[in-house]
Biopython code that builds the backbone (N, CA, C, O; Angstrom):
import numpy as np
from Bio.PDB.StructureBuilder import StructureBuilder

atoms = [
    (1, "GLU", "N", (-44.396, 1.047, 25.240)),
    (1, "GLU", "CA", (-43.939, 0.296, 24.181)),
    (1, "GLU", "C", (-42.569, 0.712, 23.602)),
    (1, "GLU", "O", (-41.675, -0.089, 23.327)),
    (2, "LEU", "N", (-42.498, 2.104, 23.441)),
    (2, "LEU", "CA", (-41.279, 2.552, 22.974)),
    (2, "LEU", "C", (-40.116, 2.290, 24.020)),
    (2, "LEU", "O", (-39.005, 2.050, 23.546)),
    (3, "SER", "N", (-40.250, 2.311, 25.260)),
    (3, "SER", "CA", (-39.289, 1.958, 26.232)),
    (3, "SER", "C", (-38.796, 0.570, 26.122)),
    (3, "SER", "O", (-37.630, 0.245, 26.346)),
    (4, "ALA", "N", (-39.855, -0.326, 25.725)),
    (4, "ALA", "CA", (-39.361, -1.648, 25.572)),
    (4, "ALA", "C", (-38.594, -1.883, 24.348)),
    (4, "ALA", "O", (-37.662, -2.685, 24.295)),
    (5, "LEU", "N", (-39.012, -1.148, 23.334)),
    (5, "LEU", "CA", (-38.176, -1.227, 22.022)),
    (5, "LEU", "C", (-36.695, -0.807, 22.366)),
    (5, "LEU", "O", (-35.735, -1.509, 22.047)),
    (6, "ARG", "N", (-36.573, 0.460, 23.080)),
    (6, "ARG", "CA", (-35.262, 0.918, 23.413)),
    (6, "ARG", "C", (-34.460, 0.012, 24.294)),
    (6, "ARG", "O", (-33.229, 0.030, 24.268)),
    (7, "ALA", "N", (-35.156, -0.785, 25.081)),
    (7, "ALA", "CA", (-34.360, -1.791, 25.980)),
    (7, "ALA", "C", (-33.796, -2.876, 25.004)),
    (7, "ALA", "O", (-32.714, -3.423, 25.217)),
    (8, "GLN", "N", (-34.543, -3.146, 23.977)),
    (8, "GLN", "CA", (-34.078, -4.243, 23.125)),
    (8, "GLN", "C", (-33.076, -3.770, 22.032)),
    (8, "GLN", "O", (-32.253, -4.585, 21.616)),
    (9, "MET", "N", (-33.098, -2.550, 21.562)),
    (9, "MET", "CA", (-32.225, -2.023, 20.597)),
    (9, "MET", "C", (-31.608, -0.753, 21.121)),
    (9, "MET", "O", (-32.276, 0.274, 21.242)),
    (10, "ASN", "N", (-30.380, -0.823, 21.420)),
    (10, "ASN", "CA", (-29.568, 0.222, 21.942)),
    (10, "ASN", "C", (-29.536, 1.421, 20.754)),
    (10, "ASN", "O", (-29.088, 1.197, 19.630)),
    (11, "PRO", "N", (-30.026, 2.599, 21.130)),
    (11, "PRO", "CA", (-29.984, 3.751, 20.150)),
    (11, "PRO", "C", (-28.414, 3.931, 19.519)),
    (11, "PRO", "O", (-28.210, 4.215, 18.339)),
    (12, "HIS", "N", (-27.553, 3.754, 20.329)),
    (12, "HIS", "CA", (-26.122, 3.813, 19.914)),
    (12, "HIS", "C", (-25.887, 2.934, 18.831)),
    (12, "HIS", "O", (-25.393, 3.348, 17.783)),
    (13, "PHE", "N", (-26.215, 1.706, 19.012)),
    (13, "PHE", "CA", (-26.078, 0.581, 17.928)),
    (13, "PHE", "C", (-26.891, 1.074, 16.662)),
    (13, "PHE", "O", (-26.385, 0.898, 15.554)),
    (14, "ILE", "N", (-27.985, 1.612, 16.762)),
    (14, "ILE", "CA", (-28.681, 2.000, 15.458)),
    (14, "ILE", "C", (-27.922, 3.042, 14.792)),
    (14, "ILE", "O", (-27.762, 2.937, 13.576)),
    (15, "PHE", "N", (-27.377, 4.148, 15.486)),
    (15, "PHE", "CA", (-26.689, 5.212, 14.899)),
    (15, "PHE", "C", (-25.457, 4.749, 14.396)),
    (15, "PHE", "O", (-25.023, 5.317, 13.393)),
    (16, "ASN", "N", (-24.751, 3.745, 14.942)),
    (16, "ASN", "CA", (-23.478, 3.225, 14.427)),
    (16, "ASN", "C", (-23.832, 2.486, 13.141)),
    (16, "ASN", "O", (-23.095, 2.590, 12.161)),
    (17, "CYS", "N", (-24.958, 1.729, 13.115)),
    (17, "CYS", "CA", (-25.332, 0.905, 11.870)),
    (17, "CYS", "C", (-25.586, 2.005, 10.776)),
    (17, "CYS", "O", (-25.077, 1.856, 9.665)),
    (18, "LEU", "N", (-26.310, 3.036, 11.040)),
    (18, "LEU", "CA", (-26.591, 4.058, 9.964)),
    (18, "LEU", "C", (-25.276, 4.762, 9.543)),
    (18, "LEU", "O", (-25.156, 5.139, 8.377)),
    (19, "ASN", "N", (-24.341, 4.945, 10.399)),
    (19, "ASN", "CA", (-23.085, 5.567, 9.916)),
    (19, "ASN", "C", (-22.239, 4.627, 9.101)),
    (19, "ASN", "O", (-21.550, 5.046, 8.171)),
    (20, "SER", "N", (-22.286, 3.410, 9.429)),
    (20, "SER", "CA", (-21.604, 2.354, 8.664)),
    (20, "SER", "C", (-22.245, 2.270, 7.242)),
    (20, "SER", "O", (-21.551, 2.141, 6.234)),
    (21, "LEU", "N", (-23.528, 2.346, 7.219)),
    (21, "LEU", "CA", (-24.219, 2.240, 5.938)),
    (21, "LEU", "C", (-23.913, 3.360, 5.047)),
    (21, "LEU", "O", (-23.699, 3.191, 3.846)),
    (22, "ASN", "N", (-23.889, 4.595, 5.669)),
    (22, "ASN", "CA", (-23.493, 5.779, 5.035)),
    (22, "ASN", "C", (-22.127, 5.702, 4.413)),
    (22, "ASN", "O", (-21.927, 6.123, 3.274)),
    (23, "LEU", "N", (-21.183, 5.163, 5.160)),
    (23, "LEU", "CA", (-19.771, 4.975, 4.715)),
    (23, "LEU", "C", (-19.735, 4.030, 3.506)),
    (23, "LEU", "O", (-19.035, 4.339, 2.542)),
    (24, "TYR", "N", (-20.408, 2.963, 3.506)),
    (24, "TYR", "CA", (-20.533, 1.991, 2.429)),
    (24, "TYR", "C", (-21.026, 2.671, 1.296)),
    (24, "TYR", "O", (-20.464, 2.421, 0.229)),
    (25, "ILE", "N", (-21.989, 3.505, 1.302)),
    (25, "ILE", "CA", (-22.606, 4.210, 0.171)),
    (25, "ILE", "C", (-21.585, 5.167, -0.304)),
    (25, "ILE", "O", (-21.290, 5.144, -1.499)),
    (26, "LEU", "N", (-20.965, 6.075, 0.559)),
    (26, "LEU", "CA", (-19.962, 7.066, 0.094)),
    (26, "LEU", "C", (-18.778, 6.421, -0.606)),
    (26, "LEU", "O", (-18.173, 7.003, -1.506)),
    (27, "GLU", "N", (-18.469, 5.238, -0.184)),
    (27, "GLU", "CA", (-17.341, 4.610, -0.715)),
    (27, "GLU", "C", (-17.724, 3.737, -1.963)),
    (27, "GLU", "O", (-16.892, 3.055, -2.560)),
    (28, "ASN", "N", (-18.908, 3.804, -2.272)),
    (28, "ASN", "CA", (-19.453, 3.105, -3.602)),
    (28, "ASN", "C", (-19.402, 1.651, -3.479)),
    (28, "ASN", "O", (-19.223, 0.953, -4.477)),
    (29, "HIS", "N", (-19.566, 1.095, -2.176)),
    (29, "HIS", "CA", (-19.713, -0.270, -2.029)),
    (29, "HIS", "C", (-21.217, -0.733, -2.164)),
    (29, "HIS", "O", (-21.842, -1.099, -1.168)),
    (30, "VAL", "N", (-21.740, -0.708, -3.336)),
    (30, "VAL", "CA", (-23.165, -0.744, -3.398)),
    (30, "VAL", "C", (-23.667, -2.212, -2.911)),
    (30, "VAL", "O", (-24.646, -2.328, -2.174)),
    (31, "ASP", "N", (-22.993, -3.212, -3.335)),
    (31, "ASP", "CA", (-23.511, -4.586, -2.875)),
    (31, "ASP", "C", (-23.572, -4.733, -1.416)),
    (31, "ASP", "O", (-24.559, -5.183, -0.836)),
    (32, "LEU", "N", (-22.401, -4.310, -0.785)),
    (32, "LEU", "CA", (-22.246, -4.379, 0.651)),
    (32, "LEU", "C", (-23.217, -3.533, 1.317)),
    (32, "LEU", "O", (-23.789, -3.982, 2.310)),
    (33, "ALA", "N", (-23.500, -2.256, 0.859)),
    (33, "ALA", "CA", (-24.444, -1.472, 1.475)),
    (33, "ALA", "C", (-25.857, -1.979, 1.391)),
    (33, "ALA", "O", (-26.656, -1.804, 2.311)),
    (34, "SER", "N", (-26.169, -2.637, 0.230)),
    (34, "SER", "CA", (-27.514, -3.178, 0.066)),
    (34, "SER", "C", (-27.692, -4.400, 1.006)),
    (34, "SER", "O", (-28.770, -4.532, 1.585)),
    (35, "ASP", "N", (-26.718, -5.278, 1.184)),
    (35, "ASP", "CA", (-26.769, -6.432, 2.009)),
    (35, "ASP", "C", (-26.843, -5.917, 3.524)),
    (35, "ASP", "O", (-27.657, -6.416, 4.299)),
    (36, "TYR", "N", (-26.138, -5.102, 3.841)),
    (36, "TYR", "CA", (-26.161, -4.438, 5.275)),
    (36, "TYR", "C", (-27.524, -3.891, 5.458)),
    (36, "TYR", "O", (-28.121, -4.275, 6.464)),
    (37, "LEU", "N", (-28.137, -3.041, 4.645)),
    (37, "LEU", "CA", (-29.290, -2.490, 4.878)),
    (37, "LEU", "C", (-30.456, -3.560, 4.894)),
    (37, "LEU", "O", (-31.379, -3.394, 5.691)),
    (38, "GLN", "N", (-30.450, -4.520, 4.147)),
    (38, "GLN", "CA", (-31.311, -5.572, 4.226)),
    (38, "GLN", "C", (-31.402, -6.380, 5.506)),
    (38, "GLN", "O", (-32.498, -6.673, 5.982)),
    (39, "ARG", "N", (-30.224, -6.754, 6.082)),
    (39, "ARG", "CA", (-30.070, -7.347, 7.311)),
    (39, "ARG", "C", (-30.573, -6.423, 8.552)),
    (39, "ARG", "O", (-31.300, -6.805, 9.469)),
    (40, "PHE", "N", (-30.036, -5.149, 8.381)),
    (40, "PHE", "CA", (-30.501, -4.065, 9.386)),
    (40, "PHE", "C", (-31.943, -3.921, 9.453)),
    (40, "PHE", "O", (-32.479, -3.824, 10.557)),
    (41, "SER", "N", (-32.754, -3.893, 8.182)),
    (41, "SER", "CA", (-34.131, -3.735, 8.181)),
    (41, "SER", "C", (-34.845, -4.921, 8.750)),
    (41, "SER", "O", (-35.889, -4.798, 9.390)),
    (42, "ARG", "N", (-34.241, -6.132, 8.498)),
    (42, "ARG", "CA", (-34.933, -7.335, 8.988)),
    (42, "ARG", "C", (-34.773, -7.386, 10.447)),
    (42, "ARG", "O", (-35.701, -7.792, 11.147)),
    (43, "LEU", "N", (-33.510, -6.949, 11.020)),
    (43, "LEU", "CA", (-33.469, -6.917, 12.543)),
    (43, "LEU", "C", (-34.412, -6.018, 13.251)),
    (43, "LEU", "O", (-34.941, -6.343, 14.314)),
    (44, "ILE", "N", (-34.647, -4.727, 12.575)),
    (44, "ILE", "CA", (-35.525, -3.803, 13.108)),
    (44, "ILE", "C", (-36.993, -4.297, 13.218)),
    (44, "ILE", "O", (-37.768, -4.156, 14.164)),
    (45, "ARG", "N", (-37.207, -4.972, 11.903)),
    (45, "ARG", "CA", (-38.617, -5.534, 11.850)),
    (45, "ARG", "C", (-38.773, -6.603, 12.882)),
    (45, "ARG", "O", (-39.818, -6.588, 13.532)),
    (46, "LEU", "N", (-37.934, -7.479, 13.116)),
    (46, "LEU", "CA", (-37.958, -8.633, 14.141)),
    (46, "LEU", "C", (-38.157, -7.960, 15.410)),
    (46, "LEU", "O", (-39.118, -8.314, 16.093)),
    (47, "VAL", "N", (-37.418, -7.076, 15.808)),
    (47, "VAL", "CA", (-37.522, -6.347, 17.158)),
    (47, "VAL", "C", (-38.809, -5.823, 17.300)),
    (47, "VAL", "O", (-39.444, -6.010, 18.338)),
    (48, "LEU", "N", (-39.331, -5.079, 16.203)),
    (48, "LEU", "CA", (-40.754, -4.445, 16.388)),
    (48, "LEU", "C", (-41.702, -5.572, 16.506)),
    (48, "LEU", "O", (-42.535, -5.468, 17.407)),
    (49, "GLU", "N", (-41.731, -6.630, 15.765)),
    (49, "GLU", "CA", (-42.680, -7.697, 15.807)),
    (49, "GLU", "C", (-42.524, -8.371, 17.238)),
    (49, "GLU", "O", (-43.534, -8.587, 17.907)),
    (50, "ASN", "N", (-41.471, -8.647, 17.628)),
    (50, "ASN", "CA", (-41.109, -9.299, 18.909)),
    (50, "ASN", "C", (-41.808, -8.470, 20.099)),
    (50, "ASN", "O", (-42.432, -9.061, 20.980)),
    (51, "SER", "N", (-41.675, -7.122, 20.077)),
    (51, "SER", "CA", (-42.134, -6.188, 21.093)),
    (51, "SER", "C", (-43.490, -6.355, 21.190)),
    (51, "SER", "O", (-43.972, -6.029, 22.274)),
    (52, "ARG", "N", (-44.268, -6.790, 20.320)),
    (52, "ARG", "CA", (-45.773, -7.047, 20.372)),
    (52, "ARG", "C", (-46.177, -8.272, 20.905)),
    (52, "ARG", "O", (-47.343, -8.424, 21.272)),
    (53, "LEU", "N", (-45.275, -9.243, 20.998)),
    (53, "LEU", "CA", (-45.645, -10.636, 21.421)),
    (53, "LEU", "C", (-45.434, -10.756, 22.928)),
    (53, "LEU", "O", (-44.492, -10.210, 23.502)),
    (54, "GLU", "N", (-46.393, -11.526, 23.563)),
    (54, "GLU", "CA", (-46.116, -11.899, 24.869)),
    (54, "GLU", "C", (-45.005, -13.015, 25.097)),
    (54, "GLU", "O", (-44.242, -13.008, 26.063)),
    (55, "ARG", "N", (-45.005, -13.961, 24.107)),
    (55, "ARG", "CA", (-44.010, -14.933, 24.085)),
    (55, "ARG", "C", (-43.272, -14.900, 22.675)),
    (55, "ARG", "O", (-43.910, -14.927, 21.622)),
    (56, "ILE", "N", (-41.956, -14.843, 22.726)),
    (56, "ILE", "CA", (-41.285, -14.740, 21.480)),
    (56, "ILE", "C", (-40.754, -16.165, 21.144)),
    (56, "ILE", "O", (-40.073, -16.788, 21.959)),
    (57, "PRO", "N", (-41.105, -16.692, 19.849)),
    (57, "PRO", "CA", (-40.609, -17.952, 19.553)),
    (57, "PRO", "C", (-39.029, -17.977, 19.434)),
    (57, "PRO", "O", (-38.428, -17.013, 18.962)),
    (58, "LEU", "N", (-38.394, -19.089, 19.870)),
    (58, "LEU", "CA", (-37.111, -19.148, 19.882)),
    (58, "LEU", "C", (-36.454, -19.055, 18.516)),
    (58, "LEU", "O", (-35.305, -18.618, 18.441)),
    (59, "SER", "N", (-37.097, -19.430, 17.462)),
    (59, "SER", "CA", (-36.544, -19.155, 16.054)),
    (59, "SER", "C", (-36.456, -17.631, 15.792)),
    (59, "SER", "O", (-35.563, -17.220, 15.051)),
    (60, "ASN", "N", (-37.288, -16.817, 16.329)),
    (60, "ASN", "CA", (-37.156, -15.345, 16.212)),
    (60, "ASN", "C", (-35.991, -14.817, 16.920)),
    (60, "ASN", "O", (-35.330, -13.878, 16.478)),
    (61, "GLU", "N", (-35.742, -15.413, 18.005)),
    (61, "GLU", "CA", (-34.669, -14.870, 18.874)),
    (61, "GLU", "C", (-33.253, -15.315, 18.197)),
    (61, "GLU", "O", (-32.308, -14.532, 18.096)),
    (62, "VAL", "N", (-33.224, -16.568, 17.777)),
    (62, "VAL", "CA", (-32.104, -16.938, 17.132)),
    (62, "VAL", "C", (-31.703, -16.191, 15.891)),
    (62, "VAL", "O", (-30.522, -15.895, 15.714)),
    (63, "GLU", "N", (-32.688, -15.857, 14.980)),
    (63, "GLU", "CA", (-32.606, -14.990, 13.835)),
    (63, "GLU", "C", (-32.086, -13.697, 14.197)),
    (63, "GLU", "O", (-31.117, -13.192, 13.631)),
    (64, "ALA", "N", (-32.736, -13.150, 15.153)),
    (64, "ALA", "CA", (-32.393, -11.705, 15.570)),
    (64, "ALA", "C", (-30.868, -11.776, 16.048)),
    (64, "ALA", "O", (-30.064, -10.921, 15.675)),
    (65, "LEU", "N", (-30.517, -12.796, 16.860)),
    (65, "LEU", "CA", (-29.082, -12.809, 17.316)),
    (65, "LEU", "C", (-28.048, -12.950, 16.203)),
    (65, "LEU", "O", (-26.952, -12.390, 16.221)),
    (66, "LYS", "N", (-28.507, -13.772, 15.203)),
    (66, "LYS", "CA", (-27.638, -14.027, 14.066)),
    (66, "LYS", "C", (-27.459, -12.670, 13.264)),
    (66, "LYS", "O", (-26.327, -12.296, 12.957)),
    (67, "LEU", "N", (-28.490, -11.999, 12.958)),
    (67, "LEU", "CA", (-28.553, -10.671, 12.326)),
    (67, "LEU", "C", (-27.694, -9.781, 13.146)),
    (67, "LEU", "O", (-26.828, -9.127, 12.565)),
    (68, "TYR", "N", (-27.837, -9.682, 14.444)),
    (68, "TYR", "CA", (-27.213, -8.727, 15.281)),
    (68, "TYR", "C", (-25.598, -9.013, 15.247)),
    (68, "TYR", "O", (-24.807, -8.072, 15.184)),
    (69, "MET", "N", (-25.231, -10.173, 15.287)),
    (69, "MET", "CA", (-23.856, -10.593, 15.329)),
    (69, "MET", "C", (-23.211, -10.249, 13.925)),
    (69, "MET", "O", (-22.061, -9.809, 13.909)),
    (70, "VAL", "N", (-23.887, -10.429, 12.786)),
    (70, "VAL", "CA", (-23.258, -10.143, 11.529)),
    (70, "VAL", "C", (-23.176, -8.621, 11.368)),
    (70, "VAL", "O", (-22.150, -8.075, 10.963)),
    (71, "ILE", "N", (-24.280, -7.959, 11.696)),
    (71, "ILE", "CA", (-24.251, -6.531, 11.662)),
    (71, "ILE", "C", (-23.183, -5.858, 12.469)),
    (71, "ILE", "O", (-22.464, -4.971, 12.011)),
    (72, "ASP", "N", (-23.107, -6.357, 13.786)),
    (72, "ASP", "CA", (-22.046, -5.788, 14.624)),
    (72, "ASP", "C", (-20.663, -6.078, 14.205)),
    (72, "ASP", "O", (-19.757, -5.300, 14.502)),
    (73, "TYR", "N", (-20.451, -7.155, 13.532)),
    (73, "TYR", "CA", (-19.166, -7.495, 12.929)),
    (73, "TYR", "C", (-18.744, -6.512, 11.849)),
    (73, "TYR", "O", (-17.581, -6.128, 11.724)),
    (74, "TRP", "N", (-19.818, -6.101, 11.028)),
    (74, "TRP", "CA", (-19.525, -5.216, 9.831)),
    (74, "TRP", "C", (-19.482, -3.714, 10.329)),
    (74, "TRP", "O", (-19.165, -2.845, 9.517)),
    (75, "LEU", "N", (-19.786, -3.383, 11.619)),
    (75, "LEU", "CA", (-19.622, -1.982, 11.912)),
    (75, "LEU", "C", (-18.347, -1.511, 11.886)),
    (75, "LEU", "O", (-17.383, -2.117, 12.351)),
    (76, "ILE", "N", (-18.308, -0.313, 11.289)),
    (76, "ILE", "CA", (-16.978, 0.309, 11.097)),
    (76, "ILE", "C", (-16.578, 1.247, 12.162)),
    (76, "ILE", "O", (-15.491, 1.821, 12.103)),
]
sb = StructureBuilder()
sb.init_structure("model")
sb.init_model(0)
sb.init_chain("A")
sb.init_seg("    ")
for serial, (resi, resn, name, xyz) in enumerate(atoms, 1):
    if name == "N":
        sb.init_residue(resn, " ", resi, " ")
    sb.init_atom(name, np.array(xyz, "f"), 0.0, 1.0, " ", f" {name:<3s}", serial, name[0])
structure = sb.get_structure()
């Protein structure tokens, strides 16, 4: 199950997200940090939920892709 999760979310991406979040906090961009954290946590939750399903609804895939694209765009 863990290897399936790793295949879906690259650890490098996760560390980059956490580093970006840390920078937003250090630079006192509170609203940006909060929005970023909410999107990141929603993406993690979706990946975990989807890893348990045999068939993933298209709406889940689309939502995950949108979150990933926004988060990836914000990476510093």
